[in-house]
N, C-alpha and C positions, 0 to 999 in steps of 0.2 A: 119745286118739291125738293124738300130736305134728304140730304143722302143719308139712306138708312146706317151705314157703318158709321158716320161721323154721329147721328144718334144714339147709339148703341154705346159709344164710346164715352159720350156726355152722360149717359145714364148710370154707367159703371162708376163715373168717377163721383159723381153725385153720392151715389151709394156708399162709396168709401168715405167720402168727406162725413157725410152723414154719422156712418159708422165711429170715424175717429173723433168726432166732436162728442158724441154718446159716451165714448169710454172716457175721453179726457173730463167730461161733466161729471162721469162717476167720480173718477179720481179724485176731483177738486171736493164734491159734496163729501166723498167720505172721509177726507182728510179733515175738512171742517166740522163733520160730524163727531168723529174719533178725537182728535185733537191731543194724541199721547204719544211720546215719543219714548221707547224703552230699548234700553242698552245694557246687554249682558257682560259680567266681570270675567267669564269664563269660554271656554272653545267648546263648541258643540261638535259631533255629539260628546256628550258626556259618558263615561263608562262608570257604572256603579256595578261591585260584586254582589252577587246573590246574597239577600240576607243582611246585607251593610246599608249605612245611611251615608249621604254626602248633601252638604249645603251648596245651595245655589245663590248667587248675589245678582241683583239687576238695580238699575236706576231707572226711577219712571219720573217723566216730565210730563206735567198737567199744562196744556197749552189754552184750555176752556175755563169757563166762569162758572163751571157748575162743580160740585163736588163728587168726585167719582171713586167706585169701590172697585178694586183688582183682585179677580178671583183667579188662581191658577187651577187647571185642571189638566189631569194625564187623561191623554186619549185611550189607553187602555190600561184600568186600574188594575188589572190580573198581574201585570209584569210589574209596575211601580205606582206607589203612591205619593201624594205630595200634601206636605202639612206646611202652613205658613208659620213662620217665626217670627213676626214683627207685623207691626199695624198696616191694614190693607186699604185705607182710606188715604184719597189724596185730596188735599183744599185747592179751591181754584189757585191755577199759575205756580202751583207748587212743584218743587223737585225733590224727589225723597229717593233713599236706597232701602232696598229690602231683601231680607234673605228668606230662602223658601228650602226645607228639609225634603229631599226626596230618600224615600224608604223602599228599595228593592226588593222583589217578592218571588220572581219568578224570570229565568231568563228570556231574552225575547227584546225587543225593538217598541218603543213607545214615543210619544211625542207630546211634550207640554205646550198646551195653549193658555193664554193670556185672556181673560175676558173682562172687559170694563162696561159697566152701567153706571146710571145714576138712579136706581131705584134699588132697593134691600132686596137683593136676589141671593136666594141660601145656596149653600155649595151643593144641596142634592140637586137645586134645581140646575145648576151649571153641568154636573155630570150629565143629565138627561138632555141637555141643548146640547152638550158636546157629540152625544152619541146618535141624536135624531135630528138635530139641527131645526128643532122647534123653538119657537120663542117670538118677543115683540122686537125686531130690528130698532124702534124708538128708543126701548128702555135699556139694551144692552147690544154691544156687538162684540166680535172676537178679532183680536190683531191680527193682522196678516202673517206675521210672523209666528214662525214654530220652533220648538227647539228640541232636538232628538236626544233621547235619553237611551243608551243601550245597558242593558241586565246581563252579564256573563256570570258563567258558574265558575266556582273556586274547584277547579279540578285537583282531585286528591293524588297521591301516588297510585291508588289503584287505577284510577282514569288514565293515567300515565301508562301503567302496566298495560290496560287492556288496549291501547292504540298500538301499543309495540306487539302486543301479540298478534294483533290483527295483520299488521305489516308482516310480521314472522310468517303467518299463516298463508297469506297471500303468496310470499316468495315461494314458500315451500311448495305449495299446490303448482305454481308455474314451472319449478323446477321440475316436480314430477310430472307433468303435462310435456315439457319437452323431452324428458327421459323415455316416456310412453309413443312419442311420436317417430314413426320410422318413414323417412324421407321416401323410400321406394313406395309404399302405400300413399302417401301424398300426393307423389307424380303420378301414379296409376289412376287415381280418382280425378286429378285436373286435365288429364287427357280428354275426360268428357266434361266439360265444364258447365254443362248446364243446370245440373244440381247445385256444385257449389254458388254459381252466378246467382240463384235463384236464393239460396239460403243468404247470401250476402246483401242482396235486394232487402229481404225480409227483416233481415238484423238492423241493417244501417239506414234505410229508409221508412220502413212501416213502422217499426218500433218507436224513433223519436216522434214519428206524427200521433202514433198513438198516445203516447205522454203528454204531447202538446194538445190534443183534445181533452183528456183528463184534466190537465192543468187549467185550462179555460173553463172547463165545466165546472169544476169544484171552485174555482176563483181562489187559489193558493196564494199565500204571502210569497214574497220573493225567496226566501230560504228555502220553504220547502218545495216551491217551484224549481228550483236550481236542482235541488235532491232528486225529484222525480226525473227531470230530464237529463242528469247528469246519469243515472241508472240506465234509463233506456238506450244511451248511448253506448253503452258499455256492455256487450254482448259477449257470449264465449264462456259461459261459467263450466267448470270442470264436470260438474254433477252432471250435464248433460249426456256427457259418454256414458256413465252409468245408467241414466234412466234408457237411453238408446239400446243399450245391450240387453237390458230385462224386459224391454218391449219389442225384442227382434226387429230393431231396425238396421239402418247401415251404420255399423259401426266406424268404417273407413271413413264415410262420408262425414259424420259427426266429428272424428278426429282432426279431420282435414278442415272442418268449418271451423272449429274451436280455435286451431292454430291461425288460421287467414283472419279470424274477427279480432283474435288477441293480437296481432302483430299490424291489422288494418287500423285496430283503435288509435294506435300511437298517432296517426292523422286525422282519423275521422272525430275523435272526441273533441279535440280543439276546433275543428272545422265546425261542427254542427254549434259548439257553446259561442265561436266567434261570430256566426252568422245569425243563426235562428236565436242562439242562447240571448245575445246581446237584445235583441228587439222584446223577446220574453221578459228580460229583466231591466227593461228601459225605464228610467226615472224612478227607478228602486234604490234601496240603501245598499243592495249587494253589489259587488264589484268582483267581475271575474277575473281571478289572478292566472292569466294563459301561461305565464312563464313557470309559476310554480307546478300548475298541471301538467304542461311539458315534461318538466323535469322527473315529477312523479310518474308519469307513464314510461319515460325512457328508465327510470329505476325499477320499475315492475316488468318490463319487456326483458333487462337483461337477464333474469334467471331462467325464462324460456328458452334464452339463445344457449346459455350453459348447459340446460338439459338436453337439448339437442345435441350441443356438439359432444357430449358424454354419450349419447346414443349412437354418433356417428364413430366417434372414434374407439369410444371402449362399451360395446353393447352390453357385457356382464357385467360391467361396474354398473350402468345404468339400470339393469335389475335389482341389483342389490340395495341401491339408493332408493328405488320405488318402494322396495319391501320396507327399508327402515324408515321409510318417510310416514308410513301409514300409520304406525301405533303411535309415533310423536304427532300426528295430525290428531289423533284421537285425544290424545291428551290435553291438546290445545283447545279443542271443540269442549271439553270438559271444563277447562278454565274459564272460556268464553262465557259459557252458558251457566257460570255459578259466580265467579268472581266478575266478570264483564257484566253481567245481568245488574249484580249489586251495585256497582260501581256506576252504572247507567240508568237508574230507576226513575230518572227523570223522562227519558224516552217514552215510559208506559202513561207518565202523567201527561204528557203532551198527546198521546194518542186517546185518552181518555177524554182530555178537554176537547179534540178534534177527530171525532170518530171517521168524519170524511177520509182521513189520510189512510186509515185502517180498509175502507171501500177502494180508493183509488189504488193502495197496495195490491189489492187482489184484482183488480180490474185491468191494471196495464199487462200483469204476466197473462192471464186468462184470455184477455182478447189477442195478445198476441200469438198464442197457441191456436186460437181459431183461424187468424189470417193468415199465419204461416202455411198451415194446411193448406188453407185454398190456393194460395199463391201457387204452392206446389203441384196442387190439382190441376190448375190452369196451364201450368208448364208441361203437363203431363209425366209428370214422376212417377215412378213405381210405388207401391203402398208403402215399402218398406222405406223410400225416401221422403215420403208424405210424412210418414211419423217421425222421421228423424229431422226434417226441416221444420217442422210444427215445434218440436221439443226445443231444437237449438234457437228458434226464434222468441220462444216464452221466457227461455230460463234466460237471466241475464247473469253478470259476474258481479255482484254487487258487492264481493269482497273489494275489486278495484275500486267501485263507486264510492264504499266508505271511506277508503285509504285517501283517494283523491281529495274527497270533500274535506276530510278530518284534517289532512297535511296542507292543504292549499288554502283554505279559507280563514279569516281570523274569528274570532268569538266574538257573538255567540252564534254567528253564523254557520260554523262547522258544527255546532252541538245541534242546532235547528236541521240543517241540511240532511242529515243523515238518517234522520227519523224515516224518510220517505224509503231508501233503499232495505232498512231493517223492517218496516213493514212488509215490503215487498217479499222480503228472504222468509218470512213467517208463512204467507199465504201460498207462494209459487211451489211448495213439494206437494200441497193438498191434493190436485186432481193427478198428479204424477202417482201418488201413492195409489190412489183409487183405481188408476188405469192400470197400475201393475196388478193390485189384487184381483181384479176383473179379467185381467188378462190370464193369469194364472189360472182361475176357476174355468175360463173358457177353454184353455189348452187342455185342462185335465177331462173336461167332459168331452170335448171333441176326440181325445186320445180313447178314451174308453169307449164311448159309440163307435168308434172305428173298427176296436177290436173284437168288440161283441158282432159287428156286423160281419168282419172276416170269418169269426168263427162260426156264425151259422151259417156261412155259404162257403164253407172251405170244402174243395174238391168240385166245385159247380163251375160249368163253364159261364163266360159273360150273358150268351143267349139264355140259359138255363135261370141264371140268378137275375135275369131281367136288367142287367146291365148294359146301357146303350149310349152313354154321355159321361163326362167328367163327374157330374154330381148325382148324388141317387138320393132317394127318401127312405128313413129308417126312425119308426118311433118319433115321426115328426120332427127329425134334424137331418140336416145335409151332411154328407160325408163325403168328403175328397178321395178318392183312390188315385194312385198312381199310375204312371203310364205303364211301368215295368210288369205290373200284374197281369195287364192284356197282353204283354208280350210273353209271359210267363205261360199264358192259358192258351195261346197261340192265334191270338186275335190281333190283326193288324191294322 
């Protein structure tokens, strides 16, 4: 009886040899069927400025005995169009040079494909073949080589002013955050680390995972994927402190989490991008510039340290700095939403062409609000801390993400990637404003009902007024009474 292990090994080897033979046969038959050699006379990727044209030259050699027709097709004609400038026909065994004109239309990346066929196939048919893959393989074939074309935006002085303004705005916000941070309060909060640790878990673990789920669900291209992922890895938005205050959350915890997340982002953002981010962008055209990102993060952390140093050494000066920065930031915001919008209208064009970016920009923070609150409930935090952790989780520091992407990435990836954090910045305040309005209405209704109840039962004891617990029914509304009222009435 044959050894089963030996039989299995021979079976695996036969399968591998058969597979290798089929692949080799395919390569040989493919070369014999195609029989065209293409040599490009320029290095790829080719960079073309938006609304400009560029000539590309190739040398084609026909090894076949048939007359071949060469048709160049752009994979994404919305980014760039291709126009032939010479004859597209190759005679048998002929070598010919030909040029093609690339007309850049909108920033992005696309690929030039060369189709060779022995039948008269129109250019319209080639576009359909490139997009759907339909066609008769005996009549045409696609050259295995593809040639990348990158269309970049011609940045105006206003665009450079916008980028500089955003950098200054983020630095000023970080200085103000450092000036408002009292180390004594931070130490007091960190003595009970359950709340801060819960917040750090939600910010640095849950949010990147939520962003990854959204990226894979919508199948974003590499630049948009990097934009959403970098934003989800950048927690600690300064606006979270204001929202926490307006919603009666734990302001001390909010300030502590904002400070800790800003400092930890110096290590966590590169760590996420180096590990998971490299797999997200595997085999794509975007390369993550880790050195540039780390340098930018250090530059953004320094203002926080300066503000904290000023708060520690000169607390009175820190108060004046915060007061002076506020009106200056208002001016900067006006500049960003006027001149900044005008100089970056392409962002709205991208959002219009890809509405899924808007949906993802809303989903990432909204799901973050929900899961951040759920994690806080699971760890048995108070309702004030549940609100705080929920807010801190969903609100991202989109300013840091924009600066990192804009400064670190080359064009057009820098312009394409910042669309994600901008879309998120548009939708993030909406639930916060709704919650603040609802909470203010609730507090006024609650206070009014409480005053009416106390006025109606003034002078009555708890027994006379039917008070036996902490909550009481009045006009279908529950009213909470303080324990000192019971003590005032002599009830213990």
